[in-house]
C-alpha positions in Angstrom: -7.2 6.9 2.5 -4.4 6.6 -0.1 -4.7 8.7 -3.2 -1.5 8.3 -5.2 -1.3 10.9 -8.0 1.3 11.1 -10.8 1.7 14.7 -11.9 3.1 14.6 -15.4 2.3 17.8 -17.3 -0.9 18.5 -15.3 -1.9 22.1 -15.5 -4.0 23.5 -12.7 -6.4 25.3 -15.0 -9.7 25.9 -13.2 -8.1 25.6 -9.8 -5.8 28.6 -10.2 -7.2 30.5 -13.2 -7.7 33.5 -10.9 -4.0 33.6 -10.3 -1.4 34.5 -13.0 0.9 31.6 -12.3 0.3 28.2 -13.8 3.0 25.5 -13.4 3.6 21.9 -14.5 4.1 19.2 -11.9 6.3 16.3 -13.1 7.2 14.2 -10.1 5.3 11.6 -8.1 3.7 13.0 -4.9 1.2 11.2 -2.7 -1.6 12.5 -0.5 -1.8 9.7 2.1 -4.7 11.2 4.0 -8.0 13.0 3.1 -10.1 14.9 5.7 -13.3 13.0 5.6 -15.5 15.8 7.0 -14.0 18.5 4.7 -15.6 17.6 1.4 -17.6 20.8 1.4 -14.4 22.9 1.3 -14.0 24.4 -2.2 -10.5 25.6 -3.1 -11.7 27.2 -6.3 -13.6 29.8 -4.1 -10.7 32.1 -3.3 -13.0 34.8 -1.9 -14.3 32.5 0.8 -14.0 34.8 3.9 -14.4 38.3 5.1 -11.8 39.8 2.9 -8.3 40.6 4.2 -9.3 40.5 7.9 -7.4 42.7 10.4 -3.6 42.8 10.8 -3.6 42.7 14.6 -2.7 40.1 17.2 -5.0 38.7 19.9 -3.7 36.1 22.3 -6.2 33.3 22.4 -6.2 30.8 25.2 -8.1 27.7 26.2 -9.6 24.9 24.1 -10.0 26.6 20.7 -13.8 26.9 21.0 -15.9 30.0 20.3 -17.0 29.9 23.9 -13.3 30.4 24.9 -13.1 33.4 22.6 -11.5 31.8 19.5 -12.6 33.1 16.1 -15.2 31.1 14.1 -14.6 30.2 10.5 -17.0 33.0 9.6 -14.3 35.4 10.9 -11.5 34.0 8.7 -10.0 36.0 5.9 -10.5 35.0 2.3 -7.8 32.8 0.8 -6.8 35.3 -2.0 -6.6 38.2 0.4 -4.7 36.2 2.9 -2.2 35.0 0.4 -1.7 38.4 -1.2 -1.3 40.0 2.2 1.5 37.6 3.1 3.4 37.9 -0.2 5.6 40.6 1.5 6.5 38.1 4.2 7.4 35.4 1.6 9.5 37.8 -0.4 11.9 38.3 2.5 11.4 35.1 4.5 14.5 33.2 3.5 17.0 35.9 4.3 15.2 36.8 7.5 15.4 33.2 8.6 19.2 33.2 8.2 21.9 32.6 5.6 21.5 28.9 5.7 18.0 29.3 4.1 19.3 30.6 0.8 18.1 33.5 -1.3 14.6 34.9 -1.0 11.6 33.5 -2.9 11.1 34.8 -6.4 7.7 35.9 -7.7 7.5 32.7 -9.7 8.3 30.6 -6.7 5.6 32.4 -4.7 3.2 31.6 -7.5 4.1 28.0 -7.3 3.3 28.0 -3.5 -0.2 29.3 -4.4 -0.6 26.4 -6.9 0.7 23.8 -4.5 -1.6 24.9 -1.7 -4.6 24.9 -4.0 -3.9 21.5 -5.4 -3.2 20.0 -1.9 -6.5 21.5 -0.7 -8.4 20.0 -3.6 -6.8 16.5 -3.0 -7.1 16.4 0.8 -10.3 18.4 1.6 -8.4 20.5 4.0 -9.3 24.2 3.9 -6.7 26.0 1.8 -6.6 28.9 4.3 -5.6 26.5 7.1 -2.9 25.0 4.9 -1.5 28.4 4.2 -1.6 29.5 7.8 0.4 26.4 8.9 2.8 26.9 6.0 3.5 30.5 7.1 3.8 29.4 10.7 6.4 26.7 9.9 8.5 28.4 7.3 7.2 32.0 6.5 6.8 30.6 3.0 10.5 30.3 2.4 10.8 27.6 -0.3 14.5 27.0 0.6 13.9 26.7 4.4 16.4 24.4 6.1 15.4 21.0 7.5 15.1 20.9 11.3 15.7 17.8 13.3 14.9 17.2 16.9 14.8 13.4 16.6 12.7 13.5 13.5 13.7 15.1 10.2 11.3 18.0 9.4 12.0 19.4 5.9 10.4 21.9 3.7 7.7 24.5 3.7 5.5 22.5 6.2 8.4 21.1 8.2 6.8 17.7 7.6 7.4 14.4 9.5 10.3 12.7 7.7 9.2 14.3 4.5 10.8 13.5 1.1 10.8 17.0 -0.5 13.1 20.0 0.0 15.0 22.7 -1.9 17.6 22.7 0.9 19.0 19.3 1.6 22.2 19.2 3.7 23.2 22.6 2.4 22.5 21.7 -1.2 20.2 24.7 -2.1 18.1 24.6 -5.2 17.6 27.9 -7.0 15.0 28.1 -8.5 13.0 25.7 -6.4 11.1 23.4 -8.8 7.3 23.2 -8.7 7.5 19.5 -8.1 9.5 20.0 -4.9 7.2 22.8 -3.7 4.1 20.7 -4.2 5.8 17.7 -2.5 6.7 19.8 0.5 3.1 20.9 0.9 1.6 17.5 0.1 3.8 15.9 2.8 2.6 18.4 5.4 -1.1 18.1 4.4 -1.4 14.5 3.5 1.2 13.0 5.8 4.1 10.7 5.1 4.7 7.0 5.6 5.9 7.7 9.1 3.8 10.6 10.3 0.4 12.3 10.0 -0.2 15.4 8.1 -3.0 18.0 8.7 -5.7 15.8 7.1 -4.9 12.8 9.2 -4.8 14.8 12.4 -8.1 16.4 11.5 -9.6 13.0 11.0 -8.4 12.0 14.5 -9.7 15.2 16.2 -12.7 16.5 14.3 -16.3 15.8 15.1 -17.3 18.5 12.6 -15.7 20.8 10.0 -15.4 23.8 12.3 -12.8 26.2 13.5 -12.1 24.5 16.7 -11.1 21.3 14.9 -8.5 23.3 12.9 -7.1 25.0 16.0 -6.8 21.6 17.7 -5.1 20.2 14.6 -2.6 23.1 14.6 -1.7 22.3 18.2 -1.2 18.6 17.5 0.8 19.2 14.3 3.3 21.3 16.3 3.6 19.1 19.4 2.2 15.7 18.5 -0.3 15.9 21.3 -2.9 18.0 23.0 -3.0 18.6 26.8 -5.5 16.4 28.6 -7.5 19.4 29.7 -7.7 20.6 26.0 -5.6 23.7 26.6 -4.1 24.6 23.2 -1.5 26.9 24.8 0.4 24.0 26.3 3.2 23.2 23.8 5.8 21.5 26.0 9.2 21.9 24.3 7.4 23.3 21.2 5.7 26.7 20.6 3.1 27.5 23.2 1.7 30.3 21.0 1.4 28.0 17.9 -2.4 27.5 17.8 -3.0 31.2 18.8 -0.6 32.3 16.0 -2.5 30.1 13.4 -5.8 31.6 14.5 -4.5 35.1 14.1 -3.1 34.3 10.7 -6.5 33.0 9.6 -8.1 36.3 10.7 -5.6 38.6 8.9 -2.5 38.9 11.1 0.6 39.6 9.0 3.0 42.3 10.3 1.5 43.4 13.6 3.5 42.8 16.7 2.5 39.6 18.6 1.6 40.1 22.3 1.6 36.3 22.9 3.8 35.5 25.9 2.5 32.1 26.9 
């Protein structure tokens, strides 16, 4: 489903009025895909979970189901608590990722990340907590994260598939990173690009219902492009074996605790 949106002076009032940062979007960004089963998701509800959850790490293995021990959506943290708990990660993410990722996020840029996630969630029907978890997994929230390329260009906060938005293009680092670029990075990762699926499109392929297992499976496929035939989400090939487990832990409150995942 193609939903082209032109953001020209659109304020996110109502979507982000519980957050102190409101920003103008002034460039064309397109959500190519909408999660058809996710219409009940309400990004205006920022207290939609169990609070901050627990900052600990549990290695989850298997197919992402509750029967295999993976957490249900009822065990997920609230969006506001999850975002606030990870601000410390975002504040140091760029420097921690290396010099080629530019200076650390400012408080204003972190506010723009909030706005971008909220707007992308509203447009795509993808749970805002899942968007945030994948964003943190891909870039730790560094708005100037470098583009990776293993045959496909993966730019920006979501390391999207041949995405068109970045604040770090061939070493050209933008400081500050504009709201339009930040939203574009998130939109490409969530709604997909002309050459690759985003989270919404992957969920449409995999989900029979709007439940936690669908999101964990989508995380696996977003990272690798495939899921093992036996459904094991710990098989990442040349990618990150712990990816889906990491995302599940982020959704339940993991921030600083040491990971014990050695898959």
